[in-house]
Structures are given as C-alpha cells and as structure tokens.
C-alpha positions as CSV (number, residue, x, y, z in Angstrom):
1,M,122.7,141.3,102.5
2,L,123.7,139.0,99.5
3,T,126.1,137.1,102.1
4,N,123.3,136.6,104.3
5,Y,121.2,135.4,101.6
6,V,123.9,133.1,100.5
7,K,124.5,131.9,104.1
8,N,120.7,131.3,104.7
9,G,120.2,129.3,101.2
10,L,123.3,127.0,102.2
11,T,121.6,126.7,105.5
12,L,118.4,125.8,103.8
13,L,119.9,123.5,101.3
14,I,122.2,121.7,104.0
15,G,119.2,120.9,105.8
16,A,117.2,119.7,103.1
17,V,120.2,117.4,102.3
18,C,120.2,115.9,105.6
19,F,116.7,115.4,106.0
20,V,116.6,113.4,102.3
21,G,119.5,111.9,103.8
22,S,117.6,110.8,107.1
23,I,114.6,109.5,105.1
24,A,116.9,107.6,102.5
25,Q,118.6,105.8,105.8
26,A,115.2,105.2,107.5
27,Q,114.2,103.6,104.1
28,S,117.4,101.3,104.0
29,N,117.3,100.2,107.5
30,Y,113.7,99.2,106.9
31,P,112.2,97.6,109.5
32,N,113.6,99.2,112.3
33,R,110.7,99.0,114.4
34,P,107.0,97.3,115.1
35,I,105.0,97.3,112.5
36,K,101.2,97.5,112.6
37,M,99.0,95.6,109.9
38,I,95.2,96.8,110.3
39,V,92.6,94.2,109.4
40,P,89.3,96.0,108.7
41,Y,87.1,93.2,109.2
42,A,86.5,90.6,112.1
43,T,88.9,87.7,112.9
44,G,88.6,84.5,111.2
45,G,87.9,85.8,107.6
46,G,90.6,85.3,104.7
47,S,91.9,89.1,105.2
48,D,92.6,87.7,109.0
49,I,93.8,84.7,108.1
50,L,96.7,86.1,105.5
51,A,97.5,88.8,107.8
52,R,98.5,86.5,110.7
53,A,100.1,84.0,108.3
54,I,102.3,86.6,107.0
55,G,102.9,88.5,109.9
56,A,103.9,85.7,111.8
57,K,106.9,84.7,109.4
58,L,107.9,88.5,108.5
59,Q,108.2,88.6,112.5
60,V,111.0,85.8,112.3
61,L,112.8,87.3,109.3
62,W,112.7,91.1,110.3
63,G,113.3,90.7,114.2
64,Q,110.4,93.1,114.4
65,G,107.1,93.0,115.9
66,I,104.1,92.8,113.4
67,A,101.1,93.4,115.3
68,I,97.6,92.4,113.5
69,E,94.9,94.7,114.6
70,N,91.3,93.9,113.7
71,R,89.6,97.1,113.1
72,P,85.9,95.9,111.8
73,G,83.1,98.5,111.0
74,A,81.3,100.2,107.7
75,S,82.5,97.4,105.5
76,G,85.8,97.6,106.0
77,N,86.0,101.3,106.0
78,I,86.9,102.1,109.4
79,G,90.1,100.5,109.8
80,T,91.1,101.6,105.9
81,E,90.6,105.1,107.1
82,M,92.9,104.2,110.0
83,V,95.9,103.6,107.1
84,V,94.7,106.4,104.7
85,H,95.7,108.8,107.5
86,S,98.8,107.1,108.7
87,P,102.3,108.5,108.0
88,S,103.6,107.1,104.6
89,D,106.6,105.2,106.3
90,G,105.5,101.5,105.9
91,Y,105.1,101.2,109.6
92,T,100.9,101.1,109.2
93,L,99.6,98.8,106.5
94,V,95.9,97.5,105.6
95,M,95.0,93.9,104.3
96,Q,92.1,94.6,102.4
97,N,90.1,92.8,100.0
98,S,87.5,93.2,97.1
99,T,84.9,94.5,99.7
100,M,86.4,97.6,99.1
101,V,85.5,98.2,95.9
102,G,82.0,97.1,96.2
103,S,81.3,99.4,99.0
104,A,82.6,102.4,96.6
105,A,80.7,101.1,93.7
106,V,77.6,101.0,96.0
107,S,78.2,104.4,97.9
108,G,79.2,106.4,94.7
109,K,81.9,107.7,97.1
110,L,84.0,106.7,100.3
111,S,85.5,108.9,102.7
112,Y,89.1,108.3,100.9
113,D,89.8,107.3,97.4
114,P,90.7,103.8,96.7
115,E,93.2,104.6,94.0
116,K,94.8,107.6,95.2
117,D,94.6,107.6,98.9
118,L,96.3,103.8,99.0
119,T,99.6,102.6,97.7
120,P,99.1,99.1,96.0
121,I,101.7,96.4,97.2
122,M,100.4,92.8,95.8
123,V,97.1,90.4,96.0
124,L,98.0,88.0,98.2
125,G,95.2,85.3,97.9
126,L,92.1,84.3,96.3
127,T,88.8,82.7,98.0
128,P,86.1,81.5,95.5
129,M,82.3,82.4,96.3
130,S,79.5,79.8,96.5
131,I,75.7,80.1,95.9
132,V,74.2,77.3,98.2
133,A,71.0,76.2,98.6
134,S,69.0,74.5,101.9
135,E,68.1,70.9,101.5
136,A,64.7,71.3,101.7
137,S,64.2,73.5,98.3
138,K,65.4,70.7,96.4
139,I,67.4,72.9,94.1
140,K,70.8,71.1,93.3
141,N,72.2,73.2,90.4
142,L,72.1,76.1,88.5
143,K,69.6,74.5,85.7
144,D,67.4,74.1,88.7
145,L,67.4,77.5,90.3
146,V,66.8,79.0,86.7
147,A,63.6,76.7,86.2
148,F,62.6,77.0,89.7
149,S,62.7,81.0,89.3
150,K,60.8,80.9,86.4
151,A,58.1,78.5,87.8
152,N,57.9,80.6,91.1
153,P,58.6,84.2,90.3
154,D,59.2,86.5,93.5
155,V,59.4,83.4,95.7
156,L,63.0,83.0,96.2
157,N,65.0,84.7,99.1
158,Y,68.8,85.1,99.0
159,G,70.8,86.1,101.8
160,S,74.4,87.7,101.2
161,C,77.0,89.0,103.6
162,G,76.0,92.6,103.2
163,I,75.1,95.5,100.7
164,G,78.0,95.7,98.3
165,S,79.7,92.9,99.4
166,P,81.6,90.6,96.5
167,Q,78.8,88.1,97.4
168,H,76.1,90.5,96.5
169,I,77.8,91.7,93.8
170,L,78.3,87.8,92.5
171,M,74.6,87.2,92.9
172,E,73.6,90.1,91.1
173,M,75.9,88.9,88.2
174,V,74.1,85.6,88.4
175,K,70.9,86.9,88.0
176,F,71.8,89.3,85.3
177,E,73.6,86.4,83.1
178,T,70.7,83.9,83.8
179,G,67.4,85.8,84.5
180,V,67.0,84.4,88.0
181,K,64.8,86.6,90.2
182,A,65.6,86.5,93.5
183,N,65.4,88.8,96.7
184,H,67.8,90.5,98.6
185,I,68.1,89.4,102.5
186,V,70.7,91.3,104.0
187,Y,72.7,90.0,106.5
188,K,75.6,91.5,108.6
189,G,78.0,89.1,107.9
190,C,78.0,85.8,106.2
191,A,77.9,83.7,109.1
192,P,74.4,84.6,109.8
193,A,73.4,84.0,106.5
194,V,75.0,80.7,106.5
195,T,73.0,79.8,109.5
196,D,69.9,80.6,108.0
197,V,70.4,78.8,104.7
198,V,71.3,75.7,106.8
199,G,68.1,76.2,108.6
200,G,65.9,76.5,105.6
201,Q,64.9,80.2,106.9
202,V,66.3,81.4,103.4
203,Q,66.1,79.2,100.4
204,L,69.4,80.6,98.9
205,A,72.7,82.1,100.2
206,V,75.7,83.2,98.6
207,V,78.9,83.4,100.7
208,S,82.5,82.6,100.7
209,A,82.7,79.1,99.7
210,N,84.9,78.0,102.6
211,L,82.4,78.9,105.0
212,V,80.2,76.3,103.5
213,S,82.2,73.1,102.4
214,Q,81.6,71.3,105.5
215,Y,77.9,71.6,104.9
216,V,78.0,70.7,101.4
217,K,80.2,67.8,102.1
218,T,77.6,66.2,104.6
219,G,75.0,67.0,102.2
220,R,73.1,69.8,104.4
221,L,73.6,72.3,101.8
222,Q,73.8,72.3,97.7
223,S,76.3,73.9,96.1
224,I,74.9,75.7,93.0
225,G,77.7,76.8,91.7
226,I,81.3,78.0,92.3
227,S,82.7,81.3,91.1
228,T,85.8,80.7,89.6
229,A,86.8,78.7,86.3
230,K,88.4,75.9,88.2
231,R,86.8,73.9,90.7
232,Y,87.7,74.5,94.5
233,N,89.6,72.4,96.6
234,L,87.4,72.3,99.6
235,M,84.5,71.4,97.6
236,P,85.8,69.4,94.5
237,Q,82.6,67.9,93.8
238,S,80.9,71.4,93.3
239,L,80.3,72.3,89.6
240,T,81.7,75.7,88.6
241,F,79.2,78.3,86.8
242,S,81.4,77.9,83.8
243,E,80.9,74.2,83.6
244,Q,77.3,74.7,83.7
245,G,77.5,77.1,80.6
246,F,78.1,80.7,82.3
247,K,81.6,81.1,81.1
248,S,81.5,84.9,82.2
249,I,80.7,84.2,85.8
250,D,84.6,84.0,86.9
251,D,85.4,86.1,90.2
252,S,86.8,85.7,93.3
253,I,87.4,87.3,96.4
254,W,90.8,89.2,96.7
255,Y,92.9,89.7,99.3
256,A,95.2,92.4,99.2
257,L,98.2,94.5,100.9
258,M,98.0,98.2,100.9
259,G,99.7,101.4,102.7
260,P,99.1,104.8,102.4
261,A,99.4,107.0,99.7
262,N,103.3,107.9,98.4
263,L,104.4,104.5,100.5
264,P,108.4,104.7,99.2
265,P,108.9,102.3,96.3
266,E,111.8,100.6,98.4
267,I,109.2,99.7,101.1
268,V,106.7,98.5,98.6
269,K,109.5,96.3,96.8
270,K,110.6,94.9,100.0
271,W,107.0,93.6,101.2
272,Q,106.5,92.0,97.8
273,T,109.8,90.3,97.7
274,E,109.8,88.8,100.9
275,V,105.9,88.2,100.8
276,T,106.6,86.3,97.7
277,K,109.3,84.3,99.1
278,I,106.7,83.4,102.1
279,L,104.0,82.3,99.7
280,A,106.1,80.2,97.9
281,D,106.7,78.0,100.8
282,P,104.6,74.7,100.1
283,A,103.6,74.4,103.9
284,V,102.4,78.0,103.9
285,R,100.3,77.6,100.6
286,E,99.0,74.1,102.0
287,N,98.0,75.6,105.3
288,L,96.4,79.0,103.5
289,S,94.4,76.4,101.7
290,N,93.1,74.2,104.1
291,A,92.0,77.3,105.8
292,G,89.7,78.4,102.4
293,V,92.4,80.6,101.0
294,E,94.7,80.0,97.6
295,A,97.7,82.1,97.8
296,Y,98.7,84.5,95.2
297,D,101.6,86.3,94.7
298,G,100.9,89.5,92.7
299,N,102.6,92.8,92.4
300,P,101.4,96.6,92.8
301,Y,100.9,97.2,89.1
302,E,98.7,94.2,88.9
303,L,96.7,95.2,92.2
304,G,96.3,99.2,90.7
305,N,94.8,98.0,87.7
306,L,92.6,95.2,89.5
307,I,90.7,97.9,91.6
308,K,90.5,99.9,88.4
309,K,88.6,97.2,87.0
310,D,86.6,96.2,89.5
311,L,85.5,99.6,90.2
312,V,84.1,99.8,86.9
313,K,82.6,96.5,86.9
314,F,81.0,96.9,90.0
315,G,79.8,100.1,89.2
316,K,77.6,98.6,86.3
317,L,76.4,96.1,88.1
318,V,75.4,98.4,90.8
319,K,73.7,100.5,88.2
320,S,71.7,98.3,86.4
321,A,70.5,96.3,89.4
322,N,69.8,99.6,91.1
323,I,71.5,98.8,94.4
324,K,71.4,101.4,97.2
325,P,73.7,101.8,100.2
326,E,71.7,101.1,103.5
C-alpha cells in the first residue's frame, strides 16, 4: 500500500512539474500565436486609435497577428467582460479608458471589479477634454459662463457623451468648483453632442477636445476651457481651467492596456517594455498627437494606483451631484 502511495505521489509530482514547465515554456515563447485586442468602444476613438497604432507595430516586431476587435456597448462593459472571462495567457487583452471608472462610480457595482478582475499593464495615452459653447451663446470663457449662469439660473443646458462618462464627471467637477448651474442632456456618444452644440440646440457640450478642435479653429465653437494643466497642441489658443484660476480642475481621459486577472508578470513586462519602445518613436508620437492622443508610457503600478484613485474621486463627485444610472 505504501509503495502504491509513493508511486502515485511521484506520478502527481512529475505531472505537476511538467505542467509548470509547460506554462513556463509557453510564457518564454510568448507570443507564439495570434493575439486579440478588444476595444470596448466604437471605431475612431482614442482607445481604437491607440490599439491600431500599437497593434500594427507589434505585429511586425513579434511576427504574430494582432486582431483589433471593436465590441462597444454598455459604456465599454460588454467588451471588457469578454476579457475578464478569458484565459490569463496574454492572448486576449483590452484597451480600456477612464470611462470604466466613471461607470463603476455611477452604477455602484459593475459585473466585474476593475481592481480585482483585470491586470493593469500600462497607461498609453491621454486626451484632454473641453467645454465648448455654441456661437450663439456668446459665452467665450469660464468667467462668462459663471456670469451667465448667475444671471440666468436653470437656463443653461449641456450635452455630454453619456452618464458617468469622463466628460460628464468633468462638468460636474466644474459645476462644483465654480457654482455654475447647468442641466445635463445625455447623448449616446460624443459625436451627437458636438453636432447639437454646433447647431445651437444646446448651449454647451463637454467632449474630448480633439473632436472639437476644427470647430474652435474656425470660430464655430468657443472653447470655455481645457481640462489639463498645460494647453492642448490641437487647440493652442484655448485657455486651460488652471489658467483661468481653477487649478484643481485638471483631468484627462486616459487610455490603458489591461488583461484578465492573474496575467503572468513576464507577459505584463514584455508588453510594457515593447510598447514603451514604440511610444518613444517620434513618428508614432506625432501621428498619435495629430489624432488627438498624447502618448504616455506608464507602468502597471501607476495604472493600478490611478484606477484606485479615480474610483474614489469619481465616487465622491457622483455622490455629491446625486448622479444616477440610466
């Protein structure tokens, strides 16, 4: 009997060693088959732009196909859930953005935990946001906006890209800091909000700054403020909120690469190292900048802390503004 136990134990031990060895070999040969990168938003946005730029370069470097799949819906949650439930082998990743933490703050709970069910890899890019006013409103800066709001309470309307979106959260931050009162008009995406503010259907819209740069340049829209501490390269004439006396209003849409929980550290490191090299290429940085995304080479620790910090910050704003899910 004892001999049988020993034999069985040795068999299990050998099997376990072989299993661990096969995992280690798979990781050392990574990637040895095509990779799927899920973009949980529509084509043309910052997440999509970054995924395609990075994917094209890595395809050449690694000699493996990198398929970019757009799976929009439910504020990015549908595509992200696909990654959460994928094997932790590095062959299915997600290009997320800060919409994820806004959605979590508004809903109170997603079907997954952004901190526990995803492995942070790195932040790759940032895009500032802008509050813009229609030409007919005659509002040209933050001082004008505050004055108009005081003189015309409950008259102002603003469009955003959706409840809990970074743009919505930004406007609530501005309202909290300045005392501006404005009614929220919810749009399914930034593009229709831009269309309506250009047409004068709403006085204001808060959107990704790259979407309105041409309208601002031609004078069809007036930028009330840029959400970052430094000016935006596509709208250099537009003042930041900081320049207008509100240094606490400093926020960007961030874009981040993530994988399922328990992604092996070796795979995380490989992605971070290779993507950092790609983002250091001046031509890549220029192309991204022209598309409205500022390249940013982050790391897993930084991304994890950013998610944690934003969940707290957005949660406080959502509570104070009494924002409810649709």
